[in-house]
Structure formats: structure tokens, C-alpha cells
FIKE-203825 format. One record per residue (C-alpha): x, y, z. Coordinates in Angstrom, 2 decimals. Layout:
N
(atom (X Y Z))
...
//
This chain:
106
(atom (-69.16 166.30 -79.86))
(atom (-67.71 167.56 -76.61))
(atom (-68.93 170.43 -74.49))
(atom (-66.30 173.11 -73.96))
(atom (-66.08 175.46 -71.03))
(atom (-64.94 179.07 -71.50))
(atom (-61.28 178.31 -70.67))
(atom (-61.17 175.49 -73.20))
(atom (-62.75 177.73 -75.85))
(atom (-60.12 180.40 -75.19))
(atom (-57.31 177.84 -75.61))
(atom (-58.71 176.68 -78.94))
(atom (-59.44 180.23 -80.13))
(atom (-55.86 181.24 -79.38))
(atom (-54.53 178.18 -81.23))
(atom (-56.77 178.93 -84.22))
(atom (-55.80 182.60 -84.42))
(atom (-52.99 182.07 -86.92))
(atom (-54.80 179.42 -88.97))
(atom (-56.05 180.14 -92.45))
(atom (-59.49 178.82 -93.47))
(atom (-59.26 175.39 -95.10))
(atom (-62.96 175.07 -95.95))
(atom (-64.95 177.74 -97.78))
(atom (-68.74 177.89 -97.89))
(atom (-69.68 179.37 -101.26))
(atom (-72.69 179.48 -103.51))
(atom (-73.39 175.74 -103.21))
(atom (-73.90 176.12 -99.47))
(atom (-73.53 173.12 -97.22))
(atom (-73.12 170.50 -99.93))
(atom (-72.01 166.92 -99.36))
(atom (-68.61 167.89 -100.81))
(atom (-68.19 170.61 -98.18))
(atom (-69.07 168.13 -95.42))
(atom (-66.56 165.60 -96.76))
(atom (-63.85 168.25 -97.09))
(atom (-64.49 169.45 -93.55))
(atom (-64.36 165.88 -92.23))
(atom (-61.05 165.17 -93.97))
(atom (-59.54 168.47 -92.78))
(atom (-60.59 167.71 -89.21))
(atom (-58.95 164.30 -89.52))
(atom (-55.76 165.98 -90.66))
(atom (-55.66 169.01 -88.35))
(atom (-58.13 168.65 -85.42))
(atom (-58.70 172.42 -85.38))
(atom (-59.82 174.28 -88.50))
(atom (-61.40 177.49 -89.70))
(atom (-64.33 177.59 -92.08))
(atom (-64.88 180.77 -94.11))
(atom (-68.32 181.93 -95.23))
(atom (-68.16 183.70 -98.59))
(atom (-71.90 183.20 -99.02))
(atom (-74.79 182.46 -96.61))
(atom (-73.36 184.92 -94.08))
(atom (-76.77 185.47 -92.52))
(atom (-77.15 181.73 -91.88))
(atom (-73.60 181.08 -90.68))
(atom (-74.65 180.13 -87.12))
(atom (-77.13 177.48 -88.27))
(atom (-74.84 176.18 -91.03))
(atom (-71.86 176.00 -88.66))
(atom (-73.85 174.05 -86.10))
(atom (-75.15 171.67 -88.77))
(atom (-71.67 171.19 -90.23))
(atom (-70.20 170.50 -86.79))
(atom (-72.96 167.99 -86.05))
(atom (-72.54 166.17 -89.37))
(atom (-68.76 165.94 -88.85))
(atom (-69.01 164.98 -85.17))
(atom (-67.07 168.14 -84.29))
(atom (-67.49 170.94 -81.80))
(atom (-68.22 174.49 -82.86))
(atom (-65.70 176.49 -80.83))
(atom (-66.71 179.98 -81.90))
(atom (-67.86 182.11 -84.81))
(atom (-65.80 185.25 -85.32))
(atom (-66.90 187.49 -88.17))
(atom (-67.57 185.27 -91.16))
(atom (-65.35 182.45 -89.93))
(atom (-66.19 179.47 -87.78))
(atom (-63.70 177.49 -85.71))
(atom (-64.33 173.74 -85.49))
(atom (-62.55 171.20 -83.30))
(atom (-62.54 167.42 -83.23))
(atom (-59.92 165.40 -81.36))
(atom (-57.87 163.07 -83.54))
(atom (-58.84 159.41 -83.44))
(atom (-55.20 158.46 -82.85))
(atom (-54.31 159.53 -79.31))
(atom (-50.68 160.12 -80.35))
(atom (-51.81 162.79 -82.83))
(atom (-53.88 164.82 -80.37))
(atom (-52.33 168.26 -80.10))
(atom (-54.74 169.96 -77.70))
(atom (-55.82 167.22 -75.31))
(atom (-53.44 168.08 -72.44))
(atom (-54.28 171.78 -72.49))
(atom (-58.02 171.09 -72.68))
(atom (-57.86 168.54 -69.86))
(atom (-55.98 170.98 -67.67))
(atom (-58.52 173.75 -68.39))
(atom (-61.39 171.35 -67.66))
(atom (-60.13 170.76 -64.11))
(atom (-59.74 174.46 -63.29))
//
């Protein structure tokens, strides 16, 4: 998990704006299946949205737990959606690294 500064968060939030949620937290809550789905989606996309259809009152805690279990960073929670980021293992597939590095230096 990386620590993001405010500029880096803004970059990722802007990139996530047009994304549709690929993981939905429903009645089963934070099940092992949800964790596995989140992990596979992070492998595929680096930046994802998670939608809370249930457990809306616990979304902060559940988002932090989900991010921790998937070795991801919780970028922000907006409404009932959480934005998660994890850099791709393959350096060639990293879409946001340059922008985040630049924002880290400023």
C-alpha cells in the first residue's frame, strides 16, 4: 500500500471519474469472493470503483479492510463508491506511474 498526497489523489480521482463500478458490495458483505474479485480487477485495471449497495454505514471500514486485504490503496470514498488503486506488477502495464511520480515531486 502506498501513501498518496493530495495531488496524487486528485490525479487518480480524475482518472476514475468515468469508470463504472466493477465490484459490488451486497448482502453478503465483504466475503472472500468479493476480495478475490477485487484482487483480480485490480490486477486487470489498477484503478477501480467499488459500489456499496448494502453496508453503506460501514463503507469506510469495509473499504479500508478491502484495500488492506488486496494490498491496494484507498484513494477516496465518494457517496457510496470507493476508489481503489494498486500499481500493476508488470511495469509495462502501469498506466498512472508517471503522473503519480510527477505529482509526488511537486
